[in-house]
C-alpha positions in Angstrom: -21.2 -0.1 27.8 -20.4 0.8 31.4 -17.9 -2.1 31.3 -16.2 -0.5 28.3 -16.0 2.9 30.1 -14.4 1.4 33.2 -12.0 -0.5 31.0 -11.0 2.7 29.2 -10.6 4.6 32.5 -8.4 1.9 33.9 -6.2 1.8 30.8 -6.0 5.6 30.9 -4.7 5.4 34.4 -2.1 2.8 33.7 -1.1 3.8 30.2 -2.3 7.4 29.9 0.6 8.5 27.6 0.1 5.6 25.3 -3.6 6.1 24.9 -3.0 9.8 24.4 -0.6 8.9 21.6 -3.2 6.6 20.0 -6.0 9.2 20.4 -3.9 11.9 18.9 -3.5 9.6 15.9 -7.2 8.9 15.8 -9.8 10.8 13.8 -11.0 12.7 16.8 -8.2 15.2 16.3 -8.2 15.3 12.5 -8.5 18.8 11.0 -9.6 19.9 7.5 -7.0 20.0 4.8 -5.8 23.2 3.3 -8.3 24.4 0.7 -7.0 25.3 -2.7 -8.2 26.8 -6.0 -9.5 23.9 -8.2 -8.4 23.4 -11.8 -11.4 21.7 -13.4 -12.7 19.6 -10.6 -14.8 20.6 -7.7 -12.2 19.6 -5.1 -12.0 22.7 -2.9 -11.4 26.4 -3.2 -8.6 28.9 -2.8 -7.2 29.9 0.5 -6.6 33.7 0.1 -3.3 34.7 1.7 -3.7 38.4 1.1 -3.0 40.4 4.2 -0.9 37.7 5.8 2.4 38.9 7.0 5.2 37.3 5.0 7.6 35.4 7.3 11.2 35.6 6.2 13.8 33.1 7.4 17.2 34.6 8.1 20.1 32.4 7.1 22.1 31.6 10.1 25.5 31.1 8.4 28.0 28.4 9.3 25.6 25.6 10.0 28.0 22.8 10.5 29.9 21.3 13.3 32.2 18.3 13.1 30.8 15.4 14.9 30.8 11.6 14.9 31.7 9.4 12.0 34.0 6.5 12.2 34.8 6.7 8.5 35.0 10.3 7.2 35.0 13.8 8.4 31.4 14.9 8.3 29.0 17.6 9.6 25.8 18.1 11.4 23.3 20.8 10.9 23.3 23.2 13.8 22.1 26.8 14.4 25.5 28.4 13.7 26.3 30.8 10.9 26.9 29.6 7.3 27.4 30.6 3.6 25.9 28.7 0.7 27.6 27.9 -2.5 26.7 29.7 -5.7 25.3 26.5 -7.2 23.0 26.1 -4.2 21.9 29.7 -4.5 21.0 29.1 -8.2 19.0 26.0 -7.4 17.1 27.8 -4.6 15.5 30.0 -7.2 13.8 27.0 -8.9 10.8 26.4 -6.6 8.4 24.4 -8.7 5.7 24.2 -6.0 5.0 27.9 -6.4 4.0 27.2 -10.0 1.6 24.6 -8.8 0.0 26.9 -6.2 0.6 30.6 -6.7 -1.0 31.3 -3.3 2.2 30.0 -1.7 4.2 32.9 -3.3 4.1 35.0 0.0 6.1 32.1 1.6 8.8 31.9 -1.0 11.5 32.8 1.5 10.5 29.8 3.6 10.8 27.5 0.6 14.1 29.0 -0.4 15.5 28.4 3.1 14.1 24.8 3.1 15.7 24.1 -0.3 19.1 25.5 0.7 19.1 23.4 3.8 18.1 20.3 1.8 20.6 20.8 -1.0 23.5 21.6 1.3 22.8 18.6 3.5 22.6 16.3 0.5 25.8 17.8 -0.9 27.6 17.2 2.4 26.5 13.6 2.3 27.6 13.1 -1.2 31.0 14.7 -0.5 31.8 12.7 2.6 29.9 9.4 2.0 29.9 9.2 -1.8 26.1 9.4 -2.3 22.9 9.4 -0.4 22.4 5.8 -1.4 25.8 4.8 0.0 25.2 6.8 3.2 22.0 4.7 3.7 24.0 1.5 3.8 24.9 2.1 7.5 23.8 -1.4 8.4 26.9 -2.7 6.5 29.2 -0.7 8.8 27.4 -0.5 12.1 26.1 -3.4 14.1 27.4 -6.9 13.4 28.9 -7.7 10.0 30.8 -10.7 8.8 34.3 -10.4 7.4 36.6 -13.1 6.0 38.1 -14.2 9.3 35.8 -12.8 11.9 32.8 -10.7 13.0 33.1 -6.9 13.1 30.9 -5.0 15.5 30.5 -1.2 15.6 28.3 1.0 17.8 28.0 4.8 18.0 28.0 5.8 21.6 30.0 9.0 22.2 28.9 9.2 25.9 30.4 5.8 26.8 33.7 5.8 28.7 34.4 2.1 28.2 32.6 -0.6 26.2 32.4 -4.3 25.8 30.4 -6.8 23.8 28.8 -9.6 25.9 26.5 -12.5 25.2 26.1 -16.2 25.2 29.3 -16.6 23.3 31.5 -15.3 26.1 29.3 -16.3 29.1 28.2 -12.7 29.4 31.7 -11.7 30.6 33.1 -8.9 28.4 36.5 -8.7 30.1 38.2 -10.3 27.1 36.1 -8.3 24.6 36.8 -4.7 25.2 36.0 -2.3 22.4 38.0 0.6 21.1 36.6 4.1 20.6 37.6 6.5 17.7 37.6 10.3 17.7 34.0 10.4 16.6 32.5 8.2 19.4 32.3 5.0 17.4 33.2 1.8 19.3 34.5 -1.2 17.4 35.8 -4.7 17.9 36.7 -7.5 15.6 36.0 -11.0 17.0 38.1 -13.6 15.2 36.5 -16.8 14.1 37.1 -19.9 16.2 37.9 -23.2 14.5 36.7 -21.8 11.2 33.3 -20.9 12.6 32.0 -17.5 13.8 32.8 -16.9 17.4 29.3 -15.6 17.9 26.9 -18.4 16.9 23.8 -17.6 14.8 20.7 -17.1 17.0 22.7 -16.4 20.2 22.0 -13.6 22.5 24.2 -10.4 22.7 24.3 -7.0 24.3 26.4 -3.9 24.3 27.9 -3.1 27.8 29.3 0.3 28.4 30.3 2.6 31.3 29.1 6.2 31.3 30.5 9.2 33.0 29.3 8.5 36.5 31.1 5.1 36.5 28.0 2.9 36.2 28.1 0.0 33.7 24.8 -0.7 31.8 23.8 -3.4 29.3 21.9 -2.3 26.2 20.6 -4.0 23.1 22.8 -3.0 20.1 21.2 -0.1 18.2 21.5 -1.9 14.8 20.4 -5.3 16.0 18.5 -7.3 13.4 16.5 -9.5 15.9 15.5 -9.3 19.5 13.7 -11.8 21.7 12.3 -12.1 25.2 11.9 -15.1 27.5 8.1 -15.8 27.3 8.3 -17.8 30.5 9.3 -14.7 32.5 6.8 -11.9 33.2 8.0 -8.5 32.1 11.4 -9.9 31.2 13.8 -7.6 29.4 14.6 -8.2 25.7 17.9 -9.6 24.5 19.6 -8.7 21.2 20.0 -11.8 19.0 22.9 -12.2 16.5 21.0 -13.2 13.3 23.2 -14.7 10.6 21.6 -18.0 9.5 23.6 -20.4 7.3 22.7 -20.2 3.6 20.6 -23.3 3.8 18.4 -21.7 6.4 18.1 -18.3 4.7 14.8 -17.6 2.9 15.3 -17.1 -0.8 12.8 -14.8 -2.5 11.1 -16.6 -5.4 8.8 -13.9 -6.8 9.6 -10.4 -8.2 7.8 -7.3 -7.0 4.5 -6.9 -8.8 3.9 -3.9 -11.0 2.9 -0.7 -9.1 -0.9 -0.4 -9.0 -2.4 2.7 -10.7 -4.1 3.5 -7.4 -3.5 1.8 -4.1 -6.4 -0.2 -2.5 -4.8 -0.8 0.8 -5.6 -3.5 3.4 -4.3 -2.3 6.7 -3.3 -5.3 8.8 -1.8 -6.3 12.1 -0.2 -9.7 11.9 -0.3 -10.5 15.6 -4.1 -10.0 16.0 -5.0 -11.6 12.7 -5.8 -15.0 14.1 -9.4 -16.1 14.7 -8.1 -17.7 17.9 -7.3 -15.6 21.1 -3.5 -15.7 20.6 -0.7 -13.9 18.7 -0.6 -15.0 15.0 2.6 -15.8 13.1 4.0 -14.3 9.9 3.6 -17.7 8.1 0.0 -18.2 9.3 -0.8 -14.7 8.1 0.8 -15.4 4.8 -1.1 -18.7 4.3 -4.4 -17.8 5.8 -5.0 -14.1 5.5 -3.2 -12.9 2.4 -5.5 -15.1 0.2 -8.5 -13.3 1.8 -7.0 -9.9 1.0 -6.4 -10.9 -2.6 -9.8 -12.5 -3.0 -11.4 -9.1 -1.9 -9.5 -7.5 -4.7 -7.1 -5.3 -2.7 -3.8 -4.6 -4.4 -1.8 -3.5 -1.4 -1.3 -4.7 2.1 0.0 -2.4 4.8 1.6 -4.1 7.8 1.5 -2.6 11.2 3.8 -3.3 14.1 6.6 -4.9 12.1 9.4 -3.1 13.9 10.2 -4.6 17.3 8.3 -3.0 20.2 8.5 -4.4 23.7 4.9 -3.2 24.7 2.4 -5.1 22.6 -0.5 -2.8 23.3 1.3 0.1 21.7 0.0 -1.2 18.3 3.7 -1.1 17.3 4.1 2.6 17.6 6.5 2.6 20.5 9.5 1.1 18.7 12.4 -0.3 20.7 14.5 -1.9 18.0 14.3 -0.3 14.6 16.1 -2.9 12.4 14.5 -5.9 14.1 11.3 -7.6 13.1 8.7 -8.2 15.9 9.7 -11.5 17.3 6.2 -12.2 18.7 5.2 -13.4 15.2 8.3 -15.2 14.1 11.8 -14.8 12.7 13.2 -12.5 10.0 13.0 -15.5 7.5 9.3 -15.9 8.4 8.6 -12.3 7.5 10.4 -12.7 4.2 8.2 -15.7 3.5 5.1 -13.5 4.1 6.3 -10.7 1.8 7.3 -13.1 -1.0 3.8 -14.8 -0.7 2.2 -11.4 -1.0 4.2 -10.7 -4.1 3.2 -14.0 -5.6 -0.4 -12.9 -5.2 0.2 -9.6 -6.9 0.1 -7.6 -3.7 2.4 -4.6 -2.9 3.5 -4.6 0.7 3.9 -1.3 2.7 5.4 -1.1 6.1 4.1 1.2 8.9 7.4 2.9 9.7 7.8 5.0 12.9 10.5 7.6 12.6 8.6 10.3 14.4 9.6 9.1 17.9 11.0 6.2 19.8 10.0 4.3 22.9 10.9 5.7 26.2 12.0 2.2 27.3 15.6 2.4 28.5 16.2 -1.3 29.1 15.1 -2.6 25.6 15.3 0.4 23.3 17.4 3.1 21.7 16.7 5.4 24.7 19.1 3.3 26.7 22.0 5.0 24.9 21.0 8.4 26.3 22.8 8.8 29.5 22.6 12.6 29.8 25.0 13.6 27.1 24.6 16.6 24.9 22.3 16.4 21.9 25.1 16.2 19.3 26.2 12.9 21.0 22.7 11.4 21.2 20.0 10.1 19.0 17.5 12.5 20.6 17.2 16.1 21.5 17.8 16.9 25.1 15.4 18.5 27.5 11.8 19.2 26.6 12.6 19.2 22.9 13.6 15.6 23.1 10.4 14.4 24.9 6.9 14.0 23.6 4.8 14.7 26.7 1.6 13.1 25.3 3.2 10.0 23.9 5.7 9.5 26.7 8.4 8.9 24.1 11.7 10.3 22.8 12.1 12.7 19.8 14.9 12.4 17.3 17.5 15.0 16.6 17.1 15.1 12.8 20.1 17.5 12.4 22.5 14.9 13.7 24.6 13.1 11.1 24.5 9.8 12.8 20.7 10.0 13.3 20.3 10.7 9.6 22.5 7.7 8.9 20.5 5.5 11.2 17.0 6.5 10.0 17.9 6.6 6.3 19.7 3.2 6.5 16.6 1.9 8.3 14.5 2.7 5.3 16.9 1.1 2.9 17.2 -2.0 5.1 13.5 -2.8 5.0 13.3 -2.1 1.3 16.3 -4.3 0.3 16.5 -7.0 3.0 12.7 -7.7 3.2 11.6 -6.4 -0.2 8.9 -4.0 1.1 7.4 -1.9 -1.6 7.1 1.3 0.4 6.1 2.9 3.7 3.4 4.6 5.5 5.1 7.2 7.7 3.5 7.5 11.1 3.1 10.7 13.1 4.3 13.1 10.5 2.5 16.0 12.0 4.6 15.6 15.2 7.8 15.8 13.0 6.8 18.8 11.0 6.3 21.3 13.9 8.0 22.1 17.1 4.6 22.1 18.8 4.0 18.6 17.4 0.4 19.4 16.7 -0.4 19.5 20.5 -3.3 21.8 21.3 -3.2 23.0 17.7 -6.3 23.3 15.6 -5.2 23.8 12.0 -7.6 26.0 10.1 -5.9 26.1 6.7 -4.3 29.5 7.2 -0.9 29.2 5.5 0.8 31.0 8.4 0.2 27.9 10.4 2.5 25.9 8.2 5.4 28.3 7.4 6.7 30.0 10.5 9.3 29.5 13.2 7.2 26.6 14.5 8.1 24.6 11.4 10.8 22.1 12.2 13.0 22.5 9.1 15.4 19.8 10.4 12.6 17.2 10.2 11.4 18.6 6.9 14.9 18.1 5.4 15.1 14.6 6.8 11.7 13.7 5.2 12.9 15.2 1.9 16.0 13.1 2.0 14.0 10.0 3.0 11.6 10.4 0.0 14.5 11.1 -2.3 16.3 8.0 -1.1 13.3 5.6 -1.3 12.2 6.8 -4.7 15.8 6.6 -5.9 16.3 3.0 -4.7 12.8 1.9 -5.7 11.1 4.1 -8.3 7.9 2.1 -8.1 7.7 2.6 -4.3 4.6 4.1 -2.6 5.2 6.4 0.4 2.3 7.7 2.4 2.3 10.4 5.1 0.0 10.4 8.2 -0.4 14.1 8.7 -3.4 15.7 10.3 -2.3 19.3 9.6 -2.7 19.5 5.8 0.9 20.9 5.3 0.9 22.3 1.7 3.5 20.5 -0.5 3.7 17.4 1.6 2.6 15.4 -1.4 4.6 17.2 -4.1 7.9 15.9 -5.4 11.2 17.0 -3.8 12.2 18.3 -7.2 9.5 21.0 -6.7 10.7 21.6 -3.1 7.8 19.6 -1.8 8.4 17.0 0.9 8.1 14.2 -1.6 5.3 11.8 -0.4 3.2 10.0 -3.0 0.0 10.2 -0.9 -1.3 11.7 2.4 -4.0 10.1 4.5 -7.3 11.9 4.3 -7.7 12.0 8.0 -10.6 14.4 8.3 -13.0 11.9 6.7 -13.4 9.4 9.5 -14.0 12.2 12.0 -17.0 13.4 9.9 -18.5 9.9 9.6 -18.3 9.3 13.4 -20.0 12.6 14.0 -22.8 11.8 11.6 -23.4 8.3 12.8 -23.1 9.2 16.5 -24.9 12.5 16.7 -27.1 13.1 13.7 -30.5 11.7 12.7 -30.8 10.5 9.2 -32.9 13.6 8.1 -30.1 15.8 9.5 -27.4 14.4 7.2 -26.2 17.2 4.9 -25.3 16.1 1.3 -23.4 19.3 0.7 -21.3 18.8 3.9 -20.6 15.1 3.1 -19.5 16.0 -0.4 -17.3 18.9 0.8 -15.7 16.9 3.5 -14.8 14.2 0.9 -13.5 16.5 -1.7 -11.7 19.0 0.5 -8.2 18.3 -0.5 -5.4 19.9 -2.5 -6.0 18.8 -6.1 -2.3 18.5 -6.8 -1.6 16.2 -3.9 -3.0 12.7 -3.8 -4.9 11.3 -0.8 -5.7 7.9 0.5 -9.3 8.0 1.8 -10.7 5.8 4.5 -13.9 5.7 6.5 -12.2 4.0 9.4 -8.8 2.5 10.3 -7.3 0.9 13.3 -7.8 4.2 15.2 -11.5 3.8 15.3 -11.3 0.2 16.7 -9.2 0.7 19.8 -10.8 0.1 23.2 -13.2 2.8 24.2 -14.3 3.4 20.6 -16.5 1.6 18.1 -16.3 0.7 14.4 -18.9 2.2 12.0 -20.7 -1.2 11.9 -20.9 -1.3 15.7 -22.0 2.3 15.9 -24.8 1.6 13.5 -26.0 -1.7 14.8 -24.5 -2.1 18.3 -25.9 -5.0 20.4 -28.1 -6.2 17.6 -25.0 -7.5 15.9 -25.0 -10.3 18.5 -28.6 -11.4 17.9 -30.0 -10.2 14.6 -27.4 -11.0 11.9 -29.0 -14.3 10.9 -30.3 -14.6 7.3 -32.8 -17.2 8.6 -35.0 -14.4 9.9 -36.1 -11.0 8.5 -33.7 -8.2 9.2 -34.7 -5.8 11.9 -34.9 -2.1 10.9 -31.6 -1.5 12.8 -29.8 -4.2 10.9 -31.2 -3.3 7.5 -30.3 0.4 8.0 -26.9 -0.5 9.4 -25.8 -2.8 6.6 -27.1 -0.3 3.9 -25.3 2.6 5.4 -22.1 0.6 6.1 -21.9 -0.1 2.4 -22.7 3.4 1.3 -20.3 5.1 3.8 -17.4 3.0 2.7 -18.2 3.2 -1.0 -18.7 7.0 -1.2 -15.5 7.4 0.8 -13.6 5.3 -1.6 -15.1 6.9 -4.8 -15.1 10.5 -3.8 -12.5 10.9 -1.0 -9.2 10.4 -2.6 -6.9 8.8 -5.2 -6.4 5.7 -3.0 -8.5 3.7 -0.5 -7.7 2.1 2.8 -9.6 -0.4 5.0 -8.6 -1.9 8.3 -8.6 -5.7 8.8 -12.1 -7.0 9.5 -14.0 -3.7 8.8 -14.8 -4.9 5.3 -17.4 -7.3 6.8 -18.4 -5.1 9.7 -16.4 -6.8 12.5 -18.2 -6.2 15.7 -16.8 -4.9 19.1 -13.5 -3.2 19.6 -9.8 -4.1 19.9 -8.4 -4.6 23.4 -4.9 -5.8 23.8 -4.0 -8.1 26.7 -3.4 -6.2 29.9 -3.9 -6.5 33.6 -7.4 -5.0 33.5 -8.7 -7.7 31.2 -6.8 -10.6 32.8 -4.2 -10.5 30.0 -6.9 -11.8 27.6 -6.6 -12.0 23.8 -10.4 -12.4 23.4 -10.8 -9.0 21.8 -7.4 -9.0 20.1 -8.2 -11.2 17.2 -10.4 -11.2 14.1 -13.5 -13.4 13.9 -13.2 -14.5 10.2 -15.9 -17.1 10.7 -18.5 -14.3 10.8 -17.8 -13.5 7.2 -17.5 -17.1 6.2 -20.8 -18.3 7.7 -23.3 -18.5 4.9 -26.4 -17.8 7.1 -24.9 -14.6 8.7 -25.4 -11.2 7.1 -21.7 -10.3 7.6 -21.2 -12.0 4.2 -23.2 -9.2 2.4 -20.8 -6.4 3.6 -17.8 -8.6 2.7 -19.2 -9.3 -0.8 -19.9 -5.6 -1.4 -16.3 -4.7 -0.3 -15.0 -7.2 -2.8 -17.3 -5.8 -5.6 -16.3 -2.2 -5.1 -12.6 -3.1 -5.3 -13.3 -5.1 -8.4 -15.1 -2.0 -9.9 -11.9 0.0 -9.6 -10.0 -3.0 -11.1 -12.2 -2.8 -14.2 -12.7 0.9 -14.6 -9.6 2.5 -12.8 -11.8 5.4 -11.4 -9.5 6.0 -8.5 -6.6 6.9 -10.8 -8.8 9.2 -12.9 -8.3 12.9 -12.5 -11.9 13.5 -13.6 -14.1 14.0 -10.5 -17.1 16.2 -10.8 -19.9 16.5 -8.3 -23.0 17.6 -10.2 -25.7 17.5 -7.5 -25.9 17.5 -3.7 -29.6 17.6 -3.2 -30.3 18.0 0.5 -34.1 17.7 0.2 -33.8 14.5 -1.8 -30.8 13.3 0.2 -29.1 12.4 -3.1 -25.5 13.0 -4.2 -24.6 12.5 -7.9 -21.0 12.7 -9.3 -18.8 11.4 -12.0 -15.4 9.7 -11.4 -13.7 8.8 -14.6 -16.5 8.0 -17.0 -18.6 6.3 -14.3 -21.7 8.0 -12.9 -22.4 7.5 -9.2 -25.8 8.0 -7.5 -26.1 7.9 -3.7 -29.5 8.1 -2.2 -29.2 8.6 1.6 -32.9 9.1 2.1 -34.3 6.6 4.6 -37.7 6.2 2.8 -38.0 7.8 -0.6 -37.7 5.9 -3.8 -37.3 8.2 -6.9 -38.6 6.9 -10.2 -37.4 8.6 -13.4 -34.8 10.5 -11.4 -32.8 12.6 -13.7 -29.0 12.6 -13.3 -26.5 14.6 -15.3 -23.5 13.2 -17.1 -20.7 14.3 -19.4 -20.8 11.9 -22.3 -23.9 11.0 -24.4 -24.9 7.4 -25.1 -26.3 4.3 -23.4 -25.6 3.6 -19.7 -26.1 0.4 -17.7 -25.7 -0.6 -14.1 -22.1 -1.5 -13.1 -22.6 -1.9 -9.4 -25.7 -1.8 -7.2 -25.6 -1.9 -3.4 -29.3 -3.0 -3.4 -28.5 -6.2 -5.2 -29.6 -9.3 -3.4 -26.1 -10.7 -3.2 -25.2 -7.7 -1.1 -28.2 -8.1 1.2 -30.4 -5.7 -0.7 -33.9 -6.0 -2.1 -33.0 -6.2 -5.8 -35.2 -3.2 -6.8 -32.9 -1.9 -9.5 -33.1 -3.6 -12.9 -29.6 -4.5 -14.2 -30.7 -5.3 -17.7 -32.2 -1.9 -18.4 -30.6 0.5 -20.9 -30.5 4.2 -19.9 -30.2 6.5 -23.0 -29.0 10.1 -22.5 -30.8 13.3 -23.6 -28.9 16.5 -24.5 -29.3 19.3 -22.0 -29.2 23.0 -23.1 -26.7 24.5 -25.4 -23.4 22.6 -25.9 -20.5 24.4 -24.3 -22.7 26.6 -22.2 -22.8 25.0 -18.7 -25.4 27.4 -17.3 -28.0 26.1 -19.8 -27.2 22.5 -18.9 -28.8 20.2 -16.3 -26.7 20.6 -13.1 -23.9 21.9 -15.4 -23.8 18.7 -17.3 -24.4 18.5 -21.0 -26.4 15.3 -21.0 -28.7 13.4 -18.6 -30.5 10.1 -18.2 -33.2 8.8 -15.9 -33.0 6.1 -13.3 -34.7 4.4 -10.4 -33.2 5.3 -7.1 -34.4 3.3 -4.0 -33.7 4.6 -0.4 -30.3 4.0 1.2 -28.7 2.7 -2.0 -25.9 3.6 -4.3 -25.8 2.6 -7.9 -23.0 3.1 -10.4 -23.6 3.4 -14.1 -21.1 2.9 -17.0 -21.3 4.1 -20.5 -21.6 1.3 -23.0 -19.2 1.5 -25.9 -21.7 0.4 -28.6 -19.1 0.0 -31.3 -17.2 -2.5 -29.3 -20.5 -4.1 -28.2 -21.5 -4.6 -31.8 -18.1 -6.2 -32.6 -18.4 -8.5 -29.6 -21.9 -9.5 -30.5 -20.8 -10.3 -34.0 -17.8 -12.3 -32.8 -20.1 -14.2 -30.3 -22.5 -14.9 -33.2 -19.7 -16.4 -35.2 -18.6 -18.6 -32.3 -22.2 -19.9 -31.8 -22.5 -20.7 -35.5 -19.3 -22.6 -35.4 -20.4 -24.6 -32.5 -23.8 -25.3 -34.1 -22.2 -26.4 -37.3 -19.6 -28.7 -35.6 -20.2 -32.4 -36.4 -19.8 -33.6 -32.9 -21.9 -34.9 -30.0 -19.9 -32.9 -27.5 -22.0 -30.1 -26.0 -19.7 -27.1 -25.2 -21.5 -24.5 -23.2 -20.8 -20.9 -23.9 -22.1 -18.3 -21.5 -21.3 -14.7 -21.9 -22.0 -11.5 -20.1 -20.8 -8.0 -20.8 -19.4 -6.1 -17.8 -18.4 -2.6 -18.7 -16.6 -2.8 -22.0 -15.3 -6.3 -21.4 -16.9 -9.6 -22.3 -16.4 -12.6 -20.1 -16.9 -16.1 -21.5 -17.4 -19.3 -19.6 -16.5 -22.5 -21.5 -13.6 -23.4 -23.9 -11.5 -20.7 -25.5 -11.8 -20.3 -29.2 
């Protein structure tokens, strides 16, 4: 491990800002979510705001200043004085979020101010651009666009004094291709076709050359460029913009429609570049052909793609974006990415994109930051001074009040949805957007004053509301997820309620707790109550995506849960040909339990990072000088899960089974979640999700025979899933053919007389370090199925034929599966 420490120290020295960015995203800094009064579920408790000083926002009057647009007179939100229309005033009284959470009432003025800002900005867009949806078609106006007899190029660069378009098509000499600037800072040029063909050939390099106020000419990649490449033969070579307009015969044509939106997302977080089993960068097409079938086979219904937007620094994990409309060229072309998404849709997979609108790369040569030449904020994509710079991430921060920034970012979302058929987004770094302090040195405690004060960046909040309104308007079945560590109330409520509009938030406190337990606590120190509280501590009106670990826990200097549990024994003791060591047996058992209880109790969706489903060993280390630019630890060793005599297959099989359980019973989408027992002495947690009963026995030694568990509905229960089954590397101690009949407990309707506040109970066998799920048998359906099966068997027996048709049936839940011919 000393080698790892030295590697980490070296990387901190050469890329300290980047690592700080990744660490700030990691679970080490995740705080508890805001606690809220439950409705009927044990999902938290009310944060009492009494005694808090009410913060009142003063309206600052005329909040508009005319700025850049090459098409219509528009406005940008500023800090000047303004008056609101009567219709906006009327709308501002309708704040639905206060009905969902009355403890937000003391902050009504904040929500009124937020709503007025949002409604007025949206109204301005509608007045001057037609609609929010039309406004978000900026890629049809800016950048390169074909017209009948030529190619039109536009770029917003108010600080430029002169401008040219250069590239392969004119020998990088722009003297004959000067651009004209309008009163709003938009430069344009129409380049006539030559001989009936576009003057700028498809797949040729281009750049925007401009002179700024000190007389210096600079070359920049066009801000709206659709593709950018770098010469792989030159070390640290700059990127070039690429004009991408393939002929119709070379354009990828989508063949498959978007699949129906899943009831609850089971997300496979993936990085295309590092998905190869070989030490190299993988391609979009290889990922589509080789990895997507694995994801589908493990019963995930959603894939979340990281690092899609072009980023010049590979080791940034895609979070330091340089070209926002361009696909990462390391893995292929735009048409290759379309092939990947179409293939995913053919497999029934939704595809989410990891979108980064919280900041931009500080790279001047290759990125958007190159357009900042010291002009004022109204003429830049970014704020000026300290407000425009993230000191921990070494990156630039957007000015969300700027009209052209709104056009750029909103159009960016629409571009990925419509051009590539993405089904939604996971917004990165939302905490940094929500607050002027960006979450730096801020430990959120759940006190509502932390969320609604002058530290709240209302410009960013309004942008996120517009973004969610746009995405859900264009694609009603989209899924939009926020990465927020603060627990901002209302983040996951609809814009119509004056929420920010996300469908889900990431439950980011959960991985932090698991790392603490696995690293620092002995098995007998694990608190069942604390585990349960950590998993259920969320706002019941806002959905969460739970995860035990993501890419954050895999970066160099850290370990996955599997590696923390089993460490070096993963190199030598994973063979099924020998008995498992105590470390391996414990590690595999807890790996299954940790991921499963996180999935079943932690949220309304679930996420797993590529490879963690089978306990991928080691860590991720991108190529860099300190490791000799090696890809050895920037890949996924799929062979470990595929090798039949290695125990990795057990963890993979259980991952597949727990996703299948949700497929069959839809417990993630159920609002019924009741924790009936957190027995710290027994080390047992019992809860219901939907109509399933879950029993987790974390005790390292104790087996409990005749262990009584409470449940809601009376009847007969059977095993639906058992982590101790032999196919999952267990010992097969739980009988799957046993029927468990309930007994009534206490007086119906009087919880205090019941067993653990449940009106019924049944008894089970609970081995150590196992989790078992029980489903209630619908006996009426079972009788009908048995009768139907009997009729089929009689028909087969009576048939005058020598053909032997096998019929094998098994009841799983309330469904019957038959192998053999259909009758």
